[in-house]
C-alpha positions, 0 to 999 in steps of 0.5 A: 098892474105894473111890472114893479107891482107884480114883481115886488121883492118878498119880505126878508123874513118870509120863507118859501119853498121853490115849487119847480122840479129840479133836473137831477143833472143840475145837482153838482153842475158847473156852468160854462158861458160860451161866446161863439163870436170871440171863441175862434177865428171863424166864430162859428158853431163848427169851430167851437165844436172842436173845443168840446173834448177840452171842455169835457176834460175841464169838467164843466157840465152846462154850456150856456150860449150867449144869444145865437139869433140873427142880430138887428141891423137897424140902430145897430151898436158897433159893426157887428151889433149886440147879441141881445138885439134879436131880429128873429127868435127862431133862427140862428145868426148866419155868422155862426152857421146854420140851424143844422150846424147848431143842432149837430153841435147840441147833439154832439154835446149831449153825446159827450154829457153836456147840457145846453142853455140858450140865452133868451132875450125876452124883454126886448127885440131889435128894431127890425125884428119881424115882430115890429109889424105888430106895433101893439106888441111893444111899449109906447109913449104918449105919442105912440112911439115905441120905447127903448127899455130903461134899466138901472138908469141905462137906456138901451137904444139899439133895442125896443121894449116888448109889451107883456100886456099883449096876449098874442106877444106872450103867446109868440114868446112862449112859442119861440121858447118851445121851439128850441126845446122841441127842435134843437133839444136844448135843456133850458134858458138863461133869461136876460134881464128876467126882472123886466118880464112878469113873473106870471109869464115865466111861471107859465113858460117853465110849466109848459116847457117841462111838459116837453122835457125837464128844463133848467132856468137861470134868471139874470136877476137878484131883485125879484126873489118871487122869480124863484118860487115856481119859474127859475132854479137859480139867479145872479149872485151879483152881491157876492161878486161886488163884495169880492171886488171890494175885498180885493181893493181892501174896502170890505172884509169877511163879515160882508161875505157872512152877511151875504150868506145869511141874507141868502138863507132868508131871501131864497126859497128853499132849494134855490141858489145864486150863480157865482162868478169872477167874470162873465161877458158883461164884467169882462167887456164893460168893467175889467178883466179878472186881473183888473178887478181882483189883481192877485186875489183872483184865485182866492175869489175863484175858490169862494165861488166854488165852495160857497153855496151856489152854482159856479160859472166859468166864462169863455177864455177864463181857463186861458187866463183871458187878459183883455176886455173883449170888444162887445160889438166887434170881432175880438178873438180869444187867445188859447195859447196859454192854458195854464189856468185850465188845471186850476179850474179843473181842480176846482170843478173836481173839488165841487163834484167829489164833495156832496157838501159843495153841491147845489141847492137841496143836494149841498151841505149846510154852511157854518162860519168858523171863528178866526183870531184874525179878521183877515182870515175867512173860515167856514165849513160845509157839511153833508152827512160824513162829508166835511169841507173846511175852507180858509181864505186870507182876504188880504195882501199880507202874510198872516198867521192865525190859530183855529181853535175848534175841538169838533173839527180836529181829525184827519183830512186831505189837504186839497190842491196839495193832495196830501193827508193832513192832521188838524189838531184842536189848536192849529196854527196856519200860515197864509201867503197873501191871498192864500187859502187852504181847503181841507176834505174829510169823508 
């Protein structure tokens, strides 16, 4: 049976419930992606550790580390190579430090209340991987030549495609996954190109890992929703990211976001949810900075990633106004000289954590769209018990004045970001700056 057959997309009308147990600590979590190579001049675990107090103050919970393993030298891309061309699944990249350095980092992070996800590259290895001695562990063509994976029309020449029809290879991959949970006490995985690996493997892996400790699983995928049935807790919200980019260019509107949220309700097994972001390692290096992709709409789009259903992501340097595309295969250090964006993201994180209506999955509130007299203004509320969060965003580069008419919403609120009391009347007129937003809190 082919991967395509095993991973066929569920019918949009089918309703399922996720059977994976959810770690309690994930209910209001925010993910922070760590790019060790570029984070400091040293590019080491020890140097990154010095940033933990600042990240604790920022308020993020989950630290997702891009692959930390030794990088293959054969067919290497660029000078330093891709993190995703793994040479050894149970070792650390010597450029980053030692295994003991990483274990100490995890221990320190746990003491401070963080959880740790490792980036797992289960679809392929580098060309000088220790697994290459087992040629049957890899996909081959009719001439017996090992293949590079082809995904979405792109061939990754620096890596080789693993063969999940081979039981010994599957056992070795599962053993490597258990290794990091048992030996380094990590808390879960972000699975690179999760859709390239059979669902059955992921489901078995999660169950086996949960016997060690309850883990959190994030799939880099938005095509195969059965991955969310029993294996993963969340996947990638690529669609919202691209909608937001198009809105920033004036090519899409609030109705496209509404359609996306409606599809989420049909496609996602109950309790599962996407990860949302304005940038990550791929977007930044290959597609553009947040300034390039969103321009002056950047903050408005960030507000959406923290208030719409889903778990938000912050990428390394985003809180420092990262204004360059980081080289992917070379050393290209992030500048921490300007942390003026840290206060903005800290407020967004506090907004999420202090309002259960904005929490993740089962723990969050329902989403209701509100009628706007101007199609440029996107309005919605999320409600859980006595907690109501009303979000209004100007999705245009124009000044807009519009009236919200809703008797049921009238009452006393706190105007978030301004931290001031606010009285919402039955017919209330709001004036929006270009890409401006209002967030109202009621408890």
